[in-house]
Backbone as a printed PyTorch tensor [residue, N CA C, xyz], in Angstrom:
tensor([[[ -19.3180,  -20.9470, -159.0040],
         [ -18.7340,  -21.4190, -157.7910],
         [ -18.6840,  -22.9880, -157.5180]],

        [[ -17.6370,  -23.4240, -156.9300],
         [ -17.3920,  -25.1200, -156.7870],
         [ -17.0710,  -25.0670, -155.5300]],

        [[ -17.9970,  -26.1260, -154.8180],
         [ -17.8460,  -26.2050, -153.4050],
         [ -17.6890,  -28.1050, -153.2400]],

        [[ -16.6180,  -28.3050, -152.6970],
         [ -16.4420,  -29.9060, -152.2190],
         [ -16.8450,  -29.9200, -150.9160]],

        [[ -17.7910,  -30.9320, -150.8520],
         [ -18.3100,  -31.3710, -149.6070],
         [ -18.8930,  -32.6880, -149.9490]],

        [[ -18.8840,  -33.6480, -148.6320],
         [ -19.4940,  -34.9830, -148.7660],
         [ -20.4940,  -34.9330, -147.6430]],

        [[ -21.6020,  -35.7250, -148.2780],
         [ -22.5550,  -36.0710, -147.1560],
         [ -23.0910,  -37.5420, -146.9430]],

        [[ -23.2450,  -37.8490, -145.5980],
         [ -23.8860,  -39.3300, -145.5240],
         [ -25.3840,  -39.2600, -145.4650]],

        [[ -25.6540,  -38.1180, -145.0630],
         [ -27.1200,  -37.7990, -144.5970],
         [ -27.4820,  -37.0610, -145.6760]],

        [[ -28.6910,  -37.5480, -146.4260],
         [ -29.3880,  -37.1400, -147.3360],
         [ -30.0990,  -35.6840, -147.0130]],

        [[ -30.8460,  -35.9810, -145.9770],
         [ -31.5170,  -34.6660, -145.4150],
         [ -30.5020,  -33.6910, -145.3200]],

        [[ -29.2330,  -33.8460, -144.6050],
         [ -28.3970,  -32.6600, -144.1090],
         [ -28.1560,  -32.0060, -145.5630]],

        [[ -27.7720,  -32.6890, -146.5130],
         [ -27.3140,  -32.3210, -147.8750],
         [ -28.3530,  -31.7620, -148.3670]],

        [[ -29.8240,  -32.0170, -148.4200],
         [ -31.0750,  -31.1380, -149.0610],
         [ -30.9920,  -29.7370, -147.9430]],

        [[ -30.8170,  -29.9830, -146.7880],
         [ -30.8450,  -28.5570, -146.1490],
         [ -29.8200,  -27.5030, -146.6140]],

        [[ -28.6610,  -28.1400, -146.9080],
         [ -27.8000,  -27.3030, -147.2920],
         [ -27.8870,  -26.6270, -148.6230]],

        [[ -28.3900,  -27.4730, -149.6880],
         [ -28.5230,  -27.1200, -150.8050],
         [ -29.7900,  -26.0840, -150.9500]],

        [[ -30.6600,  -26.1610, -149.9250],
         [ -31.7330,  -25.0670, -149.7610],
         [ -31.4560,  -23.8910, -149.1400]],

        [[ -30.3730,  -23.8790, -148.3130],
         [ -29.7040,  -22.7190, -147.8640],
         [ -29.1140,  -22.0750, -149.0480]],

        [[ -28.3200,  -22.8600, -149.8630],
         [ -27.7730,  -22.2230, -150.9740],
         [ -28.4790,  -21.6680, -151.9790]],

        [[ -29.7860,  -22.1740, -152.0080],
         [ -30.8430,  -21.5060, -153.0870],
         [ -31.6500,  -20.2200, -152.4520]],

        [[ -31.3290,  -20.2820, -151.1610],
         [ -31.7510,  -19.2320, -150.5550],
         [ -30.8800,  -17.7420, -150.6470]],

        [[ -29.7000,  -18.2180, -150.7070],
         [ -28.4900,  -17.2740, -150.9810],
         [ -28.7000,  -16.9490, -152.4030]],

        [[ -29.3020,  -17.5350, -153.3040],
         [ -29.2200,  -17.2530, -154.7740],
         [ -28.4390,  -18.0120, -155.7380]],

        [[ -28.2290,  -19.3430, -155.3500],
         [ -27.5160,  -19.9750, -156.2620],
         [ -28.0410,  -21.5840, -156.3470]],

        [[ -28.0810,  -21.9930, -157.8200],
         [ -28.7420,  -23.0410, -158.1140],
         [ -27.7550,  -24.2380, -158.3340]],

        [[ -28.2130,  -25.3370, -158.2260],
         [ -27.1810,  -26.3610, -158.3050],
         [ -27.1530,  -26.6530, -160.0870]],

        [[ -25.8190,  -26.3470, -160.6760],
         [ -25.7210,  -26.6840, -161.9500],
         [ -25.3770,  -28.3280, -162.1810]],

        [[ -24.4600,  -28.6600, -161.4080],
         [ -23.9830,  -30.0930, -161.5340],
         [ -23.1690,  -30.6650, -160.3170]],

        [[ -23.2290,  -31.9100, -160.4110],
         [ -22.6860,  -32.4750, -158.9460],
         [ -21.7840,  -33.6890, -159.5280]],

        [[ -20.3120,  -33.8090, -159.3490],
         [ -19.6410,  -34.8570, -160.0010],
         [ -18.3690,  -34.4500, -159.3100]],

        [[ -18.4770,  -35.3730, -157.9160],
         [ -17.1910,  -35.0750, -156.8880],
         [ -17.3690,  -33.6760, -155.9020]],

        [[ -17.9380,  -32.7770, -156.9230],
         [ -17.9360,  -31.3170, -156.2970],
         [ -19.2050,  -30.7530, -156.7700]],

        [[ -19.9170,  -29.7420, -156.1900],
         [ -21.0500,  -29.2830, -156.4910],
         [ -20.6400,  -28.0100, -157.2540]],

        [[ -21.3060,  -27.7280, -158.2450],
         [ -21.2950,  -26.4010, -158.9690],
         [ -22.2500,  -25.5520, -159.2190]],

        [[ -22.1890,  -24.4290, -158.5720],
         [ -23.4960,  -23.7550, -158.4020],
         [ -23.5720,  -22.2360, -159.6910]],

        [[ -24.6990,  -22.1140, -159.8800],
         [ -24.4420,  -20.8660, -160.8180],
         [ -25.6150,  -19.9050, -160.1570]],

        [[ -25.3160,  -18.7610, -160.2880],
         [ -26.1150,  -17.7560, -159.5270],
         [ -27.3170,  -17.5220, -160.2530]],

        [[ -28.4880,  -17.0570, -159.4910],
         [ -29.6800,  -16.8830, -159.8740],
         [ -30.2940,  -15.8230, -159.4130]],

        [[ -31.5260,  -15.4470, -160.0940],
         [ -32.2250,  -14.2920, -159.1080],
         [ -33.4110,  -14.7040, -158.3070]],

        [[ -33.9620,  -15.9410, -158.7680],
         [ -34.9110,  -16.3320, -158.1070],
         [ -34.4960,  -17.2410, -156.6610]],

        [[ -35.2360,  -16.9130, -155.6940],
         [ -34.5940,  -17.4590, -154.2430],
         [ -35.7450,  -18.0700, -153.7670]],

        [[ -36.9670,  -18.3560, -154.7830],
         [ -38.0990,  -19.2680, -153.7330],
         [ -38.1410,  -20.5570, -154.1500]],

        [[ -36.9630,  -21.3420, -154.6000],
         [ -36.9700,  -22.8930, -155.0220],
         [ -36.8020,  -23.7910, -153.9430]],

        [[ -37.1410,  -24.9640, -153.9860],
         [ -36.8510,  -26.1160, -152.8750],
         [ -36.4620,  -27.3070, -153.9980]],

        [[ -35.1950,  -27.7940, -153.1820],
         [ -34.6070,  -28.6960, -153.8120],
         [ -34.7400,  -29.8420, -152.9560]],

        [[ -35.2260,  -31.0380, -153.7150],
         [ -35.1670,  -32.4250, -152.9270],
         [ -34.3820,  -33.2960, -153.2640]],

        [[ -33.8020,  -34.3200, -152.7460],
         [ -32.8610,  -35.2500, -153.0070],
         [ -33.4830,  -36.4910, -153.3700]],

        [[ -33.5740,  -36.9310, -154.4380],
         [ -34.2240,  -38.4180, -154.5840],
         [ -33.1780,  -39.5040, -154.8770]],

        [[ -33.0290,  -40.4000, -153.9490],
         [ -31.9090,  -41.6130, -154.0310],
         [ -32.7400,  -42.6970, -153.9090]],

        [[ -32.6770,  -43.7120, -155.0750],
         [ -33.4750,  -44.8580, -154.5660],
         [ -32.3720,  -45.9750, -155.2390]],

        [[ -32.3630,  -46.9240, -154.7500],
         [ -31.8340,  -48.1800, -155.1200],
         [ -32.6600,  -49.2500, -155.5740]],

        [[ -32.6420,  -49.9270, -156.7630],
         [ -33.4630,  -50.8080, -157.6090],
         [ -32.5360,  -52.3490, -157.2910]],

        [[ -33.4310,  -53.3750, -157.3270],
         [ -32.9890,  -54.5910, -157.4960],
         [ -32.7390,  -55.2370, -158.7420]],

        [[ -33.2390,  -54.5410, -159.7520],
         [ -32.9220,  -55.0150, -161.1990],
         [ -32.6470,  -53.7140, -162.0820]],

        [[ -31.8520,  -53.5150, -162.8620],
         [ -31.9870,  -52.4790, -164.1430],
         [ -33.1470,  -52.0610, -164.7130]]])
């Protein structure tokens, strides 16, 4: 399943991804749209880790 959404708030994105996980979907990839895969495990927690660094 592919879904196009845009989030400016990381916490809202995290909540939505966890709701999708509760429905039985896991995030396969994200590049301009979210691609989900159906799974049997529903007790996952997803965290978004976004950092900016001063140097590479």
